[in-house]
Biopython code that builds the backbone (N, CA, C, O; Angstrom):
import numpy as np
from Bio.PDB.StructureBuilder import StructureBuilder

atoms = [
    (1, "MET", "N", (25.102, -18.638, 38.257)),
    (1, "MET", "CA", (25.453, -18.331, 36.874)),
    (1, "MET", "C", (24.251, -18.507, 35.961)),
    (1, "MET", "O", (23.996, -17.670, 35.095)),
    (2, "ARG", "N", (23.491, -19.623, 36.158)),
    (2, "ARG", "CA", (22.317, -19.862, 35.310)),
    (2, "ARG", "C", (21.276, -18.762, 35.489)),
    (2, "ARG", "O", (20.611, -18.373, 34.529)),
    (3, "GLY", "N", (21.134, -18.267, 36.699)),
    (3, "GLY", "CA", (20.175, -17.194, 36.968)),
    (3, "GLY", "C", (20.509, -15.944, 36.178)),
    (3, "GLY", "O", (19.623, -15.257, 35.671)),
    (4, "ASN", "N", (21.812, -15.654, 36.078)),
    (4, "ASN", "CA", (22.241, -14.480, 35.315)),
    (4, "ASN", "C", (21.930, -14.630, 33.834)),
    (4, "ASN", "O", (21.523, -13.670, 33.180)),
    (5, "ILE", "N", (22.122, -15.839, 33.304)),
    (5, "ILE", "CA", (21.850, -16.078, 31.886)),
    (5, "ILE", "C", (20.351, -15.967, 31.621)),
    (5, "ILE", "O", (19.933, -15.370, 30.630)),
    (6, "ALA", "N", (19.544, -16.547, 32.515)),
    (6, "ALA", "CA", (18.090, -16.482, 32.356)),
    (6, "ALA", "C", (17.617, -15.032, 32.412)),
    (6, "ALA", "O", (16.759, -14.618, 31.633)),
    (7, "GLN", "N", (18.185, -14.270, 33.336)),
    (7, "GLN", "CA", (17.820, -12.859, 33.465)),
    (7, "GLN", "C", (18.241, -12.085, 32.218)),
    (7, "GLN", "O", (17.493, -11.234, 31.736)),
    (8, "LEU", "N", (19.418, -12.371, 31.700)),
    (8, "LEU", "CA", (19.901, -11.709, 30.488)),
    (8, "LEU", "C", (19.008, -12.039, 29.304)),
    (8, "LEU", "O", (18.713, -11.167, 28.487)),
    (9, "MET", "N", (18.574, -13.296, 29.203)),
    (9, "MET", "CA", (17.684, -13.699, 28.113)),
    (9, "MET", "C", (16.330, -12.983, 28.218)),
    (9, "MET", "O", (15.756, -12.584, 27.204)),
    (10, "GLN", "N", (15.827, -12.824, 29.437)),
    (10, "GLN", "CA", (14.569, -12.104, 29.631)),
    (10, "GLN", "C", (14.723, -10.645, 29.214)),
    (10, "GLN", "O", (13.839, -10.081, 28.570)),
    (11, "GLN", "N", (15.842, -10.041, 29.581)),
    (11, "GLN", "CA", (16.101, -8.650, 29.197)),
    (11, "GLN", "C", (16.199, -8.521, 27.680)),
    (11, "GLN", "O", (15.683, -7.562, 27.105)),
    (12, "ALA", "N", (16.849, -9.469, 27.035)),
    (12, "ALA", "CA", (16.985, -9.428, 25.585)),
    (12, "ALA", "C", (15.628, -9.572, 24.907)),
    (12, "ALA", "O", (15.355, -8.894, 23.917)),
    (13, "GLN", "N", (14.784, -10.444, 25.430)),
    (13, "GLN", "CA", (13.451, -10.620, 24.856)),
    (13, "GLN", "C", (12.621, -9.349, 25.040)),
    (13, "GLN", "O", (11.903, -8.939, 24.127)),
    (14, "LYS", "N", (12.715, -8.730, 26.205)),
    (14, "LYS", "CA", (11.987, -7.480, 26.470)),
    (14, "LYS", "C", (12.487, -6.378, 25.527)),
    (14, "LYS", "O", (11.693, -5.610, 24.983)),
    (15, "MET", "N", (13.806, -6.309, 25.341)),
    (15, "MET", "CA", (14.368, -5.311, 24.450)),
    (15, "MET", "C", (13.880, -5.539, 23.020)),
    (15, "MET", "O", (13.568, -4.580, 22.315)),
    (16, "GLN", "N", (13.812, -6.786, 22.591)),
    (16, "GLN", "CA", (13.338, -7.097, 21.247)),
    (16, "GLN", "C", (11.885, -6.653, 21.078)),
    (16, "GLN", "O", (11.525, -6.102, 20.038)),
    (17, "GLU", "N", (11.058, -6.886, 22.083)),
    (17, "GLU", "CA", (9.666, -6.445, 22.030)),
    (17, "GLU", "C", (9.582, -4.923, 21.966)),
    (17, "GLU", "O", (8.786, -4.368, 21.208)),
    (18, "ASN", "N", (10.408, -4.254, 22.766)),
    (18, "ASN", "CA", (10.426, -2.789, 22.756)),
    (18, "ASN", "C", (10.889, -2.240, 21.409)),
    (18, "ASN", "O", (10.353, -1.244, 20.924)),
    (19, "LEU", "N", (11.887, -2.891, 20.806)),
    (19, "LEU", "CA", (12.375, -2.453, 19.499)),
    (19, "LEU", "C", (11.300, -2.616, 18.426)),
    (19, "LEU", "O", (11.134, -1.750, 17.566)),
    (20, "GLN", "N", (10.581, -3.719, 18.481)),
    (20, "GLN", "CA", (9.515, -3.939, 17.506)),
    (20, "GLN", "C", (8.431, -2.876, 17.655)),
    (20, "GLN", "O", (7.930, -2.351, 16.660)),
    (21, "LYS", "N", (8.077, -2.564, 18.879)),
    (21, "LYS", "CA", (7.069, -1.526, 19.131)),
    (21, "LYS", "C", (7.564, -0.168, 18.629)),
    (21, "LYS", "O", (6.805, 0.581, 18.015)),
    (22, "ALA", "N", (8.829, 0.147, 18.888)),
    (22, "ALA", "CA", (9.396, 1.423, 18.438)),
    (22, "ALA", "C", (9.412, 1.500, 16.917)),
    (22, "ALA", "O", (9.145, 2.560, 16.352)),
    (23, "GLN", "N", (9.722, 0.388, 16.242)),
    (23, "GLN", "CA", (9.731, 0.386, 14.781)),
    (23, "GLN", "C", (8.329, 0.602, 14.224)),
    (23, "GLN", "O", (8.161, 1.283, 13.212)),
    (24, "GLU", "N", (7.327, 0.030, 14.874)),
    (24, "GLU", "CA", (5.944, 0.236, 14.444)),
    (24, "GLU", "C", (5.543, 1.700, 14.627)),
    (24, "GLU", "O", (4.867, 2.272, 13.772)),
    (25, "GLU", "N", (5.956, 2.301, 15.733)),
    (25, "GLU", "CA", (5.666, 3.715, 15.966)),
    (25, "GLU", "C", (6.329, 4.579, 14.903)),
    (25, "GLU", "O", (5.725, 5.529, 14.405)),
    (26, "LEU", "N", (7.569, 4.253, 14.557)),
    (26, "LEU", "CA", (8.286, 5.028, 13.545)),
    (26, "LEU", "C", (7.619, 4.910, 12.169)),
    (26, "LEU", "O", (7.627, 5.863, 11.390)),
    (27, "ALA", "N", (7.055, 3.761, 11.880)),
    (27, "ALA", "CA", (6.385, 3.583, 10.589)),
    (27, "ALA", "C", (5.193, 4.523, 10.472)),
    (27, "ALA", "O", (4.856, 4.966, 9.373)),
    (28, "ASN", "N", (4.556, 4.829, 11.595)),
    (28, "ASN", "CA", (3.390, 5.711, 11.600)),
    (28, "ASN", "C", (3.743, 7.181, 11.809)),
    (28, "ASN", "O", (2.893, 8.055, 11.638)),
    (29, "LEU", "N", (4.982, 7.453, 12.173)),
    (29, "LEU", "CA", (5.424, 8.813, 12.444)),
    (29, "LEU", "C", (5.547, 9.624, 11.157)),
    (29, "LEU", "O", (6.011, 9.107, 10.141)),
    (30, "GLU", "N", (5.139, 10.878, 11.194)),
    (30, "GLU", "CA", (5.369, 11.790, 10.089)),
    (30, "GLU", "C", (6.036, 13.051, 10.635)),
    (30, "GLU", "O", (5.609, 13.606, 11.648)),
    (31, "VAL", "N", (7.083, 13.490, 9.951)),
    (31, "VAL", "CA", (7.777, 14.723, 10.317)),
    (31, "VAL", "C", (7.794, 15.641, 9.103)),
    (31, "VAL", "O", (7.801, 15.187, 7.959)),
    (32, "THR", "N", (7.801, 16.942, 9.376)),
    (32, "THR", "CA", (7.814, 17.919, 8.291)),
    (32, "THR", "C", (9.034, 18.798, 8.420)),
    (32, "THR", "O", (9.287, 19.387, 9.471)),
    (33, "GLY", "N", (9.795, 18.882, 7.330)),
    (33, "GLY", "CA", (10.950, 19.771, 7.262)),
    (33, "GLY", "C", (10.568, 21.001, 6.465)),
    (33, "GLY", "O", (9.807, 20.918, 5.501)),
    (34, "ASN", "N", (11.099, 22.141, 6.870)),
    (34, "ASN", "CA", (10.776, 23.413, 6.222)),
    (34, "ASN", "C", (12.039, 24.135, 5.795)),
    (34, "ASN", "O", (13.118, 23.923, 6.348)),
    (35, "ALA", "N", (11.881, 24.992, 4.800)),
    (35, "ALA", "CA", (12.980, 25.855, 4.364)),
    (35, "ALA", "C", (12.377, 27.144, 3.821)),
    (35, "ALA", "O", (11.225, 27.187, 3.389)),
    (36, "GLY", "N", (13.188, 28.183, 3.858)),
    (36, "GLY", "CA", (12.748, 29.474, 3.331)),
    (36, "GLY", "C", (11.577, 30.040, 4.105)),
    (36, "GLY", "O", (10.667, 30.626, 3.519)),
    (37, "GLY", "N", (11.591, 29.872, 5.407)),
    (37, "GLY", "CA", (10.510, 30.411, 6.226)),
    (37, "GLY", "C", (9.170, 29.760, 5.914)),
    (37, "GLY", "O", (8.128, 30.407, 6.012)),
    (38, "GLY", "N", (9.191, 28.496, 5.543)),
    (38, "GLY", "CA", (7.960, 27.776, 5.241)),
    (38, "GLY", "C", (7.549, 27.841, 3.783)),
    (38, "GLY", "O", (6.475, 27.367, 3.415)),
    (39, "MET", "N", (8.403, 28.430, 2.945)),
    (39, "MET", "CA", (8.070, 28.496, 1.518)),
    (39, "MET", "C", (8.096, 27.107, 0.876)),
    (39, "MET", "O", (7.395, 26.857, -0.104)),
    (40, "VAL", "N", (8.900, 26.217, 1.429)),
    (40, "VAL", "CA", (8.952, 24.833, 0.963)),
    (40, "VAL", "C", (8.860, 23.940, 2.189)),
    (40, "VAL", "O", (9.556, 24.158, 3.180)),
    (41, "SER", "N", (7.996, 22.931, 2.118)),
    (41, "SER", "CA", (7.917, 21.954, 3.204)),
    (41, "SER", "C", (7.830, 20.557, 2.612)),
    (41, "SER", "O", (7.220, 20.335, 1.566)),
    (42, "VAL", "N", (8.463, 19.621, 3.318)),
    (42, "VAL", "CA", (8.501, 18.223, 2.896)),
    (42, "VAL", "C", (8.122, 17.377, 4.103)),
    (42, "VAL", "O", (8.670, 17.549, 5.192)),
    (43, "THR", "N", (7.171, 16.456, 3.899)),
    (43, "THR", "CA", (6.745, 15.557, 4.960)),
    (43, "THR", "C", (7.229, 14.154, 4.651)),
    (43, "THR", "O", (6.970, 13.608, 3.578)),
    (44, "LEU", "N", (7.949, 13.573, 5.628)),
    (44, "LEU", "CA", (8.475, 12.212, 5.508)),
    (44, "LEU", "C", (7.913, 11.350, 6.625)),
    (44, "LEU", "O", (7.507, 11.851, 7.674)),
    (45, "THR", "N", (7.896, 10.030, 6.381)),
    (45, "THR", "CA", (7.558, 9.100, 7.447)),
    (45, "THR", "C", (8.839, 8.763, 8.204)),
    (45, "THR", "O", (9.934, 9.154, 7.799)),
    (46, "GLY", "N", (8.688, 8.042, 9.294)),
    (46, "GLY", "CA", (9.851, 7.585, 10.050)),
    (46, "GLY", "C", (10.708, 6.619, 9.261)),
    (46, "GLY", "O", (11.857, 6.372, 9.627)),
    (47, "ARG", "N", (10.168, 6.067, 8.179)),
    (47, "ARG", "CA", (10.925, 5.169, 7.306)),
    (47, "ARG", "C", (11.501, 5.913, 6.105)),
    (47, "ARG", "O", (11.943, 5.294, 5.137)),
    (48, "MET", "N", (11.494, 7.225, 6.171)),
    (48, "MET", "CA", (12.063, 8.107, 5.139)),
    (48, "MET", "C", (11.303, 8.047, 3.808)),
    (48, "MET", "O", (11.888, 8.278, 2.750)),
    (49, "GLU", "N", (10.020, 7.741, 3.860)),
    (49, "GLU", "CA", (9.197, 7.776, 2.657)),
    (49, "GLU", "C", (8.561, 9.158, 2.566)),
    (49, "GLU", "O", (8.011, 9.664, 3.545)),
    (50, "CYS", "N", (8.639, 9.758, 1.396)),
    (50, "CYS", "CA", (8.076, 11.091, 1.204)),
    (50, "CYS", "C", (6.564, 10.986, 1.079)),
    (50, "CYS", "O", (6.055, 10.213, 0.267)),
    (51, "ARG", "N", (5.849, 11.763, 1.882)),
    (51, "ARG", "CA", (4.390, 11.757, 1.860)),
    (51, "ARG", "C", (3.826, 13.006, 1.179)),
    (51, "ARG", "O", (2.763, 12.959, 0.560)),
    (52, "LYS", "N", (4.550, 14.122, 1.302)),
    (52, "LYS", "CA", (3.975, 15.372, 0.803)),
    (52, "LYS", "C", (5.085, 16.391, 0.565)),
    (52, "LYS", "O", (6.041, 16.485, 1.336)),
    (53, "VAL", "N", (4.941, 17.146, -0.510)),
    (53, "VAL", "CA", (5.843, 18.258, -0.795)),
    (53, "VAL", "C", (4.960, 19.473, -1.091)),
    (53, "VAL", "O", (4.048, 19.401, -1.915)),
    (54, "ARG", "N", (5.239, 20.582, -0.413)),
    (54, "ARG", "CA", (4.490, 21.807, -0.659)),
    (54, "ARG", "C", (5.477, 22.897, -1.019)),
    (54, "ARG", "O", (6.439, 23.147, -0.292)),
    (55, "ILE", "N", (5.228, 23.551, -2.162)),
    (55, "ILE", "CA", (6.112, 24.607, -2.642)),
    (55, "ILE", "C", (5.270, 25.852, -2.904)),
    (55, "ILE", "O", (4.297, 25.811, -3.656)),
    (56, "ASP", "N", (5.654, 26.942, -2.280)),
    (56, "ASP", "CA", (4.975, 28.213, -2.524)),
    (56, "ASP", "C", (5.213, 28.607, -3.981)),
    (56, "ASP", "O", (6.353, 28.563, -4.445)),
    (57, "PRO", "N", (4.171, 28.988, -4.707)),
    (57, "PRO", "CA", (4.324, 29.338, -6.127)),
    (57, "PRO", "C", (5.362, 30.426, -6.399)),
    (57, "PRO", "O", (5.957, 30.452, -7.477)),
    (58, "SER", "N", (5.583, 31.311, -5.451)),
    (58, "SER", "CA", (6.561, 32.387, -5.674)),
    (58, "SER", "C", (7.984, 31.843, -5.805)),
    (58, "SER", "O", (8.841, 32.496, -6.401)),
    (59, "VAL", "N", (8.241, 30.663, -5.258)),
    (59, "VAL", "CA", (9.570, 30.057, -5.321)),
    (59, "VAL", "C", (9.874, 29.577, -6.741)),
    (59, "VAL", "O", (11.033, 29.532, -7.153)),
    (60, "LEU", "N", (8.847, 29.228, -7.469)),
    (60, "LEU", "CA", (9.034, 28.626, -8.790)),
    (60, "LEU", "C", (9.560, 29.593, -9.841)),
    (60, "LEU", "O", (9.967, 29.161, -10.919)),
    (61, "THR", "N", (9.562, 30.878, -9.557)),
    (61, "THR", "CA", (10.088, 31.850, -10.520)),
    (61, "THR", "C", (11.606, 31.828, -10.589)),
    (61, "THR", "O", (12.199, 32.313, -11.552)),
    (62, "ASP", "N", (12.232, 31.263, -9.565)),
    (62, "ASP", "CA", (13.693, 31.163, -9.530)),
    (62, "ASP", "C", (14.069, 29.691, -9.321)),
    (62, "ASP", "O", (14.160, 29.233, -8.182)),
    (63, "PRO", "N", (14.290, 28.947, -10.416)),
    (63, "PRO", "CA", (14.551, 27.507, -10.312)),
    (63, "PRO", "C", (15.725, 27.147, -9.405)),
    (63, "PRO", "O", (15.663, 26.153, -8.682)),
    (64, "GLU", "N", (16.785, 27.937, -9.435)),
    (64, "GLU", "CA", (17.953, 27.646, -8.606)),
    (64, "GLU", "C", (17.617, 27.759, -7.119)),
    (64, "GLU", "O", (18.016, 26.915, -6.317)),
    (65, "MET", "N", (16.883, 28.806, -6.765)),
    (65, "MET", "CA", (16.470, 28.975, -5.374)),
    (65, "MET", "C", (15.513, 27.849, -4.979)),
    (65, "MET", "O", (15.595, 27.333, -3.864)),
    (66, "ALA", "N", (14.617, 27.469, -5.873)),
    (66, "ALA", "CA", (13.675, 26.383, -5.586)),
    (66, "ALA", "C", (14.428, 25.092, -5.284)),
    (66, "ALA", "O", (14.096, 24.387, -4.331)),
    (67, "GLU", "N", (15.429, 24.784, -6.083)),
    (67, "GLU", "CA", (16.225, 23.576, -5.864)),
    (67, "GLU", "C", (16.893, 23.601, -4.497)),
    (67, "GLU", "O", (16.875, 22.605, -3.774)),
    (68, "ASP", "N", (17.483, 24.743, -4.144)),
    (68, "ASP", "CA", (18.157, 24.869, -2.847)),
    (68, "ASP", "C", (17.171, 24.711, -1.692)),
    (68, "ASP", "O", (17.466, 24.033, -0.708)),
    (69, "LEU", "N", (16.002, 25.336, -1.814)),
    (69, "LEU", "CA", (15.016, 25.258, -0.738)),
    (69, "LEU", "C", (14.444, 23.847, -0.596)),
    (69, "LEU", "O", (14.199, 23.387, 0.519)),
    (70, "ILE", "N", (14.233, 23.166, -1.709)),
    (70, "ILE", "CA", (13.727, 21.796, -1.648)),
    (70, "ILE", "C", (14.751, 20.889, -0.966)),
    (70, "ILE", "O", (14.400, 20.083, -0.104)),
    (71, "ALA", "N", (16.006, 21.027, -1.354)),
    (71, "ALA", "CA", (17.065, 20.224, -0.720)),
    (71, "ALA", "C", (17.147, 20.523, 0.775)),
    (71, "ALA", "O", (17.288, 19.604, 1.583)),
    (72, "ALA", "N", (17.060, 21.783, 1.145)),
    (72, "ALA", "CA", (17.133, 22.157, 2.561)),
    (72, "ALA", "C", (15.941, 21.602, 3.335)),
    (72, "ALA", "O", (16.106, 21.145, 4.467)),
    (73, "ALA", "N", (14.751, 21.633, 2.751)),
    (73, "ALA", "CA", (13.564, 21.109, 3.425)),
    (73, "ALA", "C", (13.665, 19.600, 3.607)),
    (73, "ALA", "O", (13.284, 19.074, 4.652)),
    (74, "ILE", "N", (14.176, 18.901, 2.595)),
    (74, "ILE", "CA", (14.361, 17.455, 2.704)),
    (74, "ILE", "C", (15.364, 17.137, 3.805)),
    (74, "ILE", "O", (15.128, 16.249, 4.625)),
    (75, "ASN", "N", (16.478, 17.856, 3.828)),
    (75, "ASN", "CA", (17.485, 17.627, 4.869)),
    (75, "ASN", "C", (16.920, 17.891, 6.259)),
    (75, "ASN", "O", (17.222, 17.160, 7.203)),
    (76, "ASP", "N", (16.104, 18.926, 6.387)),
    (76, "ASP", "CA", (15.483, 19.239, 7.668)),
    (76, "ASP", "C", (14.562, 18.098, 8.110)),
    (76, "ASP", "O", (14.578, 17.696, 9.273)),
    (77, "ALA", "N", (13.766, 17.584, 7.181)),
    (77, "ALA", "CA", (12.858, 16.480, 7.504)),
    (77, "ALA", "C", (13.633, 15.212, 7.868)),
    (77, "ALA", "O", (13.268, 14.513, 8.814)),
    (78, "VAL", "N", (14.690, 14.915, 7.129)),
    (78, "VAL", "CA", (15.510, 13.731, 7.421)),
    (78, "VAL", "C", (16.129, 13.852, 8.809)),
    (78, "VAL", "O", (16.137, 12.881, 9.566)),
    (79, "ASN", "N", (16.644, 15.021, 9.150)),
    (79, "ASN", "CA", (17.232, 15.219, 10.481)),
    (79, "ASN", "C", (16.196, 15.014, 11.580)),
    (79, "ASN", "O", (16.488, 14.393, 12.602)),
    (80, "LYS", "N", (14.985, 15.533, 11.375)),
    (80, "LYS", "CA", (13.923, 15.354, 12.370)),
    (80, "LYS", "C", (13.532, 13.882, 12.498)),
    (80, "LYS", "O", (13.314, 13.395, 13.607)),
    (81, "ALA", "N", (13.442, 13.179, 11.382)),
    (81, "ALA", "CA", (13.091, 11.753, 11.413)),
    (81, "ALA", "C", (14.187, 10.958, 12.121)),
    (81, "ALA", "O", (13.887, 10.059, 12.906)),
    (82, "ASN", "N", (15.448, 11.277, 11.852)),
    (82, "ASN", "CA", (16.559, 10.580, 12.514)),
    (82, "ASN", "C", (16.563, 10.830, 14.018)),
    (82, "ASN", "O", (16.817, 9.912, 14.798)),
    (83, "GLU", "N", (16.285, 12.060, 14.427)),
    (83, "GLU", "CA", (16.229, 12.379, 15.858)),
    (83, "GLU", "C", (15.122, 11.583, 16.535)),
    (83, "GLU", "O", (15.320, 11.034, 17.619)),
    (84, "ALA", "N", (13.952, 11.518, 15.895)),
    (84, "ALA", "CA", (12.831, 10.766, 16.457)),
    (84, "ALA", "C", (13.178, 9.282, 16.538)),
    (84, "ALA", "O", (12.841, 8.617, 17.518)),
    (85, "SER", "N", (13.844, 8.769, 15.523)),
    (85, "SER", "CA", (14.233, 7.361, 15.492)),
    (85, "SER", "C", (15.214, 7.050, 16.618)),
    (85, "SER", "O", (15.045, 6.068, 17.340)),
    (86, "GLN", "N", (16.228, 7.881, 16.763)),
    (86, "GLN", "CA", (17.221, 7.655, 17.814)),
    (86, "GLN", "C", (16.583, 7.733, 19.195)),
    (86, "GLN", "O", (16.924, 6.954, 20.085)),
    (87, "SER", "N", (15.668, 8.661, 19.373)),
    (87, "SER", "CA", (15.000, 8.810, 20.658)),
    (87, "SER", "C", (14.173, 7.582, 20.993)),
    (87, "SER", "O", (14.237, 7.071, 22.111)),
    (88, "ARG", "N", (13.397, 7.110, 20.029)),
    (88, "ARG", "CA", (12.547, 5.942, 20.273)),
    (88, "ARG", "C", (13.376, 4.672, 20.443)),
    (88, "ARG", "O", (13.075, 3.852, 21.310)),
    (89, "MET", "N", (14.391, 4.504, 19.646)),
    (89, "MET", "CA", (15.225, 3.310, 19.761)),
    (89, "MET", "C", (16.019, 3.346, 21.059)),
    (89, "MET", "O", (16.236, 2.309, 21.686)),
    (90, "GLY", "N", (16.452, 4.533, 21.461)),
    (90, "GLY", "CA", (17.186, 4.661, 22.717)),
    (90, "GLY", "C", (16.329, 4.291, 23.909)),
    (90, "GLY", "O", (16.802, 3.642, 24.842)),
    (91, "SER", "N", (15.059, 4.702, 23.883)),
    (91, "SER", "CA", (14.186, 4.351, 24.998)),
    (91, "SER", "C", (13.816, 2.870, 24.959)),
    (91, "SER", "O", (13.532, 2.275, 25.998)),
    (92, "ALA", "N", (13.819, 2.275, 23.772)),
    (92, "ALA", "CA", (13.499, 0.846, 23.653)),
    (92, "ALA", "C", (14.595, -0.026, 24.243)),
    (92, "ALA", "O", (14.320, -1.126, 24.723)),
    (93, "THR", "N", (15.828, 0.450, 24.214)),
    (93, "THR", "CA", (16.952, -0.344, 24.729)),
    (93, "THR", "C", (17.391, 0.122, 26.117)),
    (93, "THR", "O", (18.407, -0.350, 26.628)),
    (94, "ALA", "N", (16.653, 1.027, 26.725)),
    (94, "ALA", "CA", (17.024, 1.548, 28.044)),
    (94, "ALA", "C", (17.131, 0.409, 29.052)),
    (94, "ALA", "O", (16.261, -0.459, 29.126)),
    (95, "GLY", "N", (18.191, 0.430, 29.809)),
    (95, "GLY", "CA", (18.386, -0.572, 30.839)),
    (95, "GLY", "C", (19.096, -1.819, 30.354)),
    (95, "GLY", "O", (19.481, -2.665, 31.161)),
    (96, "MET", "N", (19.276, -1.947, 29.043)),
    (96, "MET", "CA", (19.970, -3.119, 28.503)),
    (96, "MET", "C", (21.384, -2.702, 28.162)),
    (96, "MET", "O", (21.585, -1.923, 27.230)),
    (97, "PRO", "N", (22.363, -3.197, 28.886)),
    (97, "PRO", "CA", (23.741, -2.801, 28.601)),
    (97, "PRO", "C", (24.209, -3.340, 27.249)),
    (97, "PRO", "O", (24.174, -4.548, 27.015)),
    (98, "LEU", "N", (24.640, -2.461, 26.374)),
    (98, "LEU", "CA", (25.172, -2.850, 25.077)),
    (98, "LEU", "C", (26.665, -2.585, 25.056)),
    (98, "LEU", "O", (27.142, -1.649, 25.698)),
    (99, "PRO", "N", (27.405, -3.403, 24.322)),
    (99, "PRO", "CA", (28.844, -3.158, 24.226)),
    (99, "PRO", "C", (29.124, -1.792, 23.601)),
    (99, "PRO", "O", (28.350, -1.315, 22.770)),
    (100, "PRO", "N", (30.231, -1.166, 24.002)),
    (100, "PRO", "CA", (30.567, 0.150, 23.465)),
    (100, "PRO", "C", (30.652, 0.111, 21.939)),
    (100, "PRO", "O", (31.223, -0.811, 21.357)),
    (101, "GLY", "N", (30.073, 1.128, 21.308)),
    (101, "GLY", "CA", (30.108, 1.230, 19.853)),
    (101, "GLY", "C", (29.014, 0.462, 19.135)),
    (101, "GLY", "O", (28.869, 0.590, 17.919)),
    (102, "MET", "N", (28.249, -0.324, 19.853)),
    (102, "MET", "CA", (27.165, -1.090, 19.232)),
    (102, "MET", "C", (25.940, -0.202, 19.132)),
    (102, "MET", "O", (25.499, 0.382, 20.122)),
    (103, "LYS", "N", (25.387, -0.102, 17.910)),
    (103, "LYS", "CA", (24.225, 0.745, 17.686)),
    (103, "LYS", "C", (23.060, -0.105, 17.220)),
    (103, "LYS", "O", (23.245, -1.124, 16.554)),
    (104, "LEU", "N", (21.871, 0.318, 17.571)),
    (104, "LEU", "CA", (20.668, -0.357, 17.130)),
    (104, "LEU", "C", (19.818, 0.621, 16.332)),
    (104, "LEU", "O", (19.878, 1.819, 16.610)),
    (105, "PRO", "N", (19.042, 0.183, 15.370)),
    (105, "PRO", "CA", (19.002, -1.168, 14.857)),
    (105, "PRO", "C", (20.277, -1.479, 14.096)),
    (105, "PRO", "O", (20.964, -0.572, 13.626)),
    (106, "PHE", "N", (20.590, -2.750, 13.975)),
    (106, "PHE", "CA", (21.864, -3.224, 13.417)),
    (106, "PHE", "C", (22.022, -2.856, 11.988)),
    (106, "PHE", "O", (23.039, -3.182, 11.375)),
]
sb = StructureBuilder()
sb.init_structure("model")
sb.init_model(0)
sb.init_chain("A")
sb.init_seg("    ")
for serial, (resi, resn, name, xyz) in enumerate(atoms, 1):
    if name == "N":
        sb.init_residue(resn, " ", resi, " ")
    sb.init_atom(name, np.array(xyz, "f"), 0.0, 1.0, " ", f" {name:<3s}", serial, name[0])
structure = sb.get_structure()
C-alpha cells in the first residue's frame, strides 16, 4: 500500500512539473486569428493578452463590417489559443489518471 502512495506522489510531482512547463510555454505562445480573408488579424498570447491588431484600410470605410470582422478575428484567435492550451495541458497530464469531470488547470 505504501508503495502505491509513494508512486502516486511521484506521479503527482511529475505532473505538477509538466503543468508548470506547459504554462511557461503558453505564456510565450502567440496565435493569430483572421477574418475577412485576412483583412483583419488579431494576435494573442497563450494568456489571452492582445499583442497586435492589423486592419486593412479598406475595411474602415464600413464601420459595421469592421466591427464584425474584428470580433470574428478575436474569436478565431481565442479559439486557437484555447486549442493550444488544451493540447499542451493534456500532454502535461498524460498518464496521470484524473477523476471523471476534473479539468486542469483548476
